[in-house]
C-alpha positions in Angstrom: -13.9 -21.9 -77.6 -12.6 -24.0 -79.6 -13.5 -28.1 -79.8 -11.0 -31.5 -80.1 -13.4 -33.5 -81.9 -12.6 -37.0 -82.9 -12.5 -37.9 -86.8 -11.7 -41.4 -87.9 -8.2 -41.9 -86.8 -6.9 -38.8 -85.7 -8.5 -35.4 -83.3 -9.0 -31.8 -85.3 -9.3 -28.4 -83.1 -12.2 -26.6 -84.8 -14.2 -24.2 -84.2 -17.3 -24.8 -84.1 -19.2 -27.7 -83.7 -22.6 -29.7 -83.7 -21.2 -32.5 -81.9 -22.6 -32.4 -77.7 -18.8 -32.1 -76.2 -18.4 -34.7 -73.9 -15.6 -32.3 -71.6 -16.3 -28.4 -71.4 -13.2 -27.7 -69.8 -12.7 -24.1 -68.8 -8.7 -22.2 -68.8 -7.9 -18.6 -67.9 -5.8 -17.3 -70.9 -2.9 -16.8 -69.1 -2.5 -20.2 -67.8 -3.4 -21.6 -70.8 -0.6 -20.2 -73.1 2.3 -21.4 -70.3 0.3 -24.4 -69.2 0.7 -25.7 -73.1 4.0 -24.4 -73.5 5.3 -26.2 -70.4 6.0 -23.9 -68.0 3.7 -24.6 -65.7 2.6 -27.9 -65.0 -1.5 -28.8 -64.5 -0.5 -30.3 -60.5 -0.3 -25.9 -60.0 -3.4 -24.6 -61.3 -5.5 -27.2 -61.2 -7.8 -25.3 -58.2 -8.1 -22.3 -61.0 -8.8 -25.1 -63.6 -13.0 -26.0 -64.3 -13.5 -28.8 -66.0 -17.1 -31.3 -66.3 -18.6 -34.1 -68.0 -15.6 -36.6 -68.4 -12.8 -35.7 -66.2 -10.3 -38.1 -67.9 -10.3 -36.1 -71.2 -10.7 -33.1 -69.7 -7.3 -34.1 -67.2 -5.6 -34.8 -71.0 -6.5 -31.9 -72.9 -4.0 -30.5 -70.5 -1.4 -33.0 -71.6 -1.3 -30.9 -75.2 1.6 -29.2 -76.1 1.6 -26.5 -78.3 4.5 -24.6 -80.1 4.2 -20.7 -80.3 5.9 -18.4 -83.0 
């Protein structure tokens, strides 16, 4: 589990937080890395992803890009 927390004018990925999440996203690991490396699109895997709370914020997370080395 990770939390994306807004701090002033930037976002930070943290392992713990005392704040209550506005949106909760559950993505299977086998899908997450492909999604964030742009090998899959959110539209192709929406039936395997759970978003609770603020759906707008949850869908924004699906647009993230990660570089793995």
